[in-house]
C-alpha positions in Angstrom: -166.6 -83.0 -39.8 -167.1 -79.3 -39.8 -168.0 -79.3 -35.9 -164.7 -81.1 -35.3 -162.6 -78.6 -37.3 -164.5 -75.7 -35.2 -164.0 -77.4 -31.9 -160.3 -77.7 -32.8 -159.9 -74.3 -33.7 -161.9 -73.1 -30.6 -159.5 -75.2 -28.5 -156.4 -73.7 -30.1 -157.8 -70.3 -29.4 -158.6 -70.8 -25.8 -155.0 -72.3 -25.6 -153.5 -69.3 -27.0 -155.4 -66.9 -24.7 -154.6 -69.2 -21.9 -150.9 -68.7 -22.9 -151.3 -64.8 -23.2 -153.1 -64.8 -19.7 -150.6 -66.8 -18.0 -147.6 -64.7 -19.3 -149.5 -61.7 -18.2 -149.8 -62.9 -14.8 -146.4 -63.9 -14.4 -145.4 -60.3 -15.4 -147.8 -58.7 -12.9 -146.5 -61.0 -10.2 -143.0 -60.5 -10.8 -143.6 -56.5 -10.8 -145.4 -57.0 -7.7 -142.5 -58.8 -6.1 -139.9 -56.2 -7.5 -142.1 -53.3 -6.3 -142.7 -54.9 -2.7 -138.7 -55.4 -2.5 -137.9 -52.2 -3.6 -140.2 -50.6 -1.2 -138.9 -52.6 1.7 -135.2 -51.7 0.4 -136.0 -48.1 0.4 -137.3 -47.8 3.8 -134.7 -49.9 5.1 -132.3 -47.3 3.6 -133.9 -44.5 5.0 -134.1 -45.9 8.4 -130.4 -47.1 8.2 -129.5 -43.5 7.1 -131.2 -41.8 10.0 -129.4 -44.3 12.5 -126.2 -43.8 10.7 -126.7 -39.8 11.5 -127.5 -40.5 15.0 -124.9 -42.8 16.1 -122.6 -40.1 14.0 -123.5 -37.3 16.0 -123.7 -39.5 19.3 -120.1 -40.3 18.4 -118.9 -36.8 18.0 -120.7 -35.7 21.1 -118.6 -38.6 23.1 -115.5 -37.8 21.5 -115.8 -33.8 22.3 -116.6 -35.0 25.9 -113.9 -37.5 26.4 -111.4 -34.9 24.7 -112.8 -32.5 27.7 -112.1 -35.2 30.3 -108.9 -35.8 28.8 -107.7 -32.6 28.5 -107.0 -33.0 24.8 -109.7 -33.0 22.0 -107.7 -35.5 20.1 -107.7 -37.8 22.7 -111.3 -38.1 22.6 -111.5 -39.0 19.0 -108.6 -41.6 19.2 -110.9 -43.1 22.4 -114.1 -43.3 20.1 -112.1 -44.8 17.1 -110.5 -47.4 19.7 -114.2 -48.2 20.9 -115.3 -48.6 17.3 -112.1 -50.6 16.6 -112.8 -53.1 19.4 -116.5 -53.4 18.5 -115.5 -54.0 14.6 -113.2 -56.8 15.9 -115.9 -58.5 18.3 -118.7 -58.4 15.5 -116.4 -59.7 12.8 -115.2 -62.9 15.1 -118.4 -63.4 16.9 -121.3 -62.1 14.7 -120.4 -62.0 11.2 -122.2 -65.6 10.5 -125.0 -64.4 12.3 -125.5 -61.3 10.1 -124.9 -63.1 7.1 -127.7 -65.8 7.9 -129.9 -62.7 8.7 -129.5 -61.1 5.5 -129.9 -64.3 3.3 -132.8 -65.3 5.2 -134.4 -61.7 4.6 -133.7 -61.8 0.8 -135.0 -65.3 0.5 -138.0 -64.4 2.5 -139.0 -61.3 0.6 -138.2 -63.2 -2.7 -140.5 -66.3 -1.9 -143.4 -64.3 -0.5 
């Protein structure tokens, strides 16, 4: 009878240890997943910022160049604004679903890996 009591006690201790280990493993997996997503997000933001400045300075150069071609600087800036307006309209009507799906798939892929 005493052996059964010790066995049950050992079984309970093992179950509690298993539960604690499972919770700790889940915490570590969550931390790993969050840190991976954060690192990926930070690198994407850094690359996006660099690309933003590249496009900004190219746009300024194009605006000043077009301003010299047209004879008035403000016309160059208006032309560049018009180009970006046309691009924004085209992206909105033709590529918005594609961008949404791309972003959703990226988030789901990173969350499930």
